[in-house]
DONUKOL-535288 format. One line per 4 residues: number of its first residue (from 0); their letters; for each residue x, y, z of C-alpha. Coordinates in Angstrom, 2 decimals. Each point is the difference from the previous one (the first is absolute). Layout:
BEGIN
NUM = A = X/Y/Z  ... .
This chain:
BEGIN
0 = XXXX = 109.26/175.59/100.45  -3.56/0.16/-1.09  -2.82/-1.91/1.66  -2.27/0.37/-3.01 .
4 = XXXX = -1.40/-3.27/-1.37  1.40/-1.15/-3.30  -2.29/0.08/-2.99  -0.35/-3.29/-1.83 .
8 = XXXX = -0.55/-0.21/-3.70  -2.97/-2.20/-0.77  0.59/-2.12/-3.07  -2.94/-0.15/-2.36 .
12 = XXXX = -1.44/-3.05/-1.63  0.01/1.84/-3.33  3.80/0.19/-0.08  0.24/-3.73/0.62 .
16 = XXXX = -2.49/-0.85/-2.74  1.58/2.54/-2.35  3.48/-1.41/0.60  -1.18/-3.52/-0.71 .
20 = XXXX = -1.86/1.07/-3.15  2.98/1.93/-1.35  2.32/-2.93/0.79  -2.22/-2.43/-1.89 .
24 = XXXX = -0.39/2.38/-2.93  3.75/0.59/-0.23  0.63/-3.76/-0.02  -2.52/-0.46/-2.82 .
28 = XXXX = 1.72/2.72/-2.01  3.42/-1.54/0.77  -1.14/-3.40/-1.29  -1.55/1.51/-3.14 .
32 = XXXX = 3.06/2.07/-0.89  2.29/-2.93/0.79  -1.89/-2.29/-2.36  0.04/2.59/-2.77 .
36 = XXXX = 3.75/0.43/0.38  0.60/-3.75/0.17  1.03/-0.16/3.66  -1.57/-2.95/1.74 .
40 = XXXX = 1.09/-2.28/2.77  0.51/-0.04/3.71  2.59/2.79/0.29  -1.94/2.73/-1.84 .
44 = XXXX = -3.18/-0.93/1.85  1.84/0.02/3.32  1.36/3.45/-0.75  -3.53/1.07/-0.94 .
48 = XXXX = -1.35/-1.23/3.33  2.68/1.96/1.86  -0.66/3.16/-2.02  -3.77/-0.31/0.44 .
52 = XXXX = 0.34/-0.60/3.74  2.26/3.04/0.25  -2.49/2.16/-1.86  -2.89/-1.28/2.14 .
56 = XXXX = 1.95/0.67/3.18  0.92/3.48/-1.16  -3.65/0.81/-0.77  -1.01/-1.27/3.44 .
60 = XXXX = 2.62/2.08/1.83  -0.31/3.10/-2.18  -3.76/0.17/0.54  0.41/0.49/3.75 .
């Protein structure tokens, strides 16, 4: 067993801001495309929120 201290990854503020910005932008695009295709309502918007949150979370984690 090793007695060496574990290195911690420091999360940057840029990845948080970038994740939020990409999530908002993807939701705006989702709404625009949905309106052009005639999809409106609670279900498509709810799916859009889930997709945008997933993308934002992926950007946040992938930037570490």
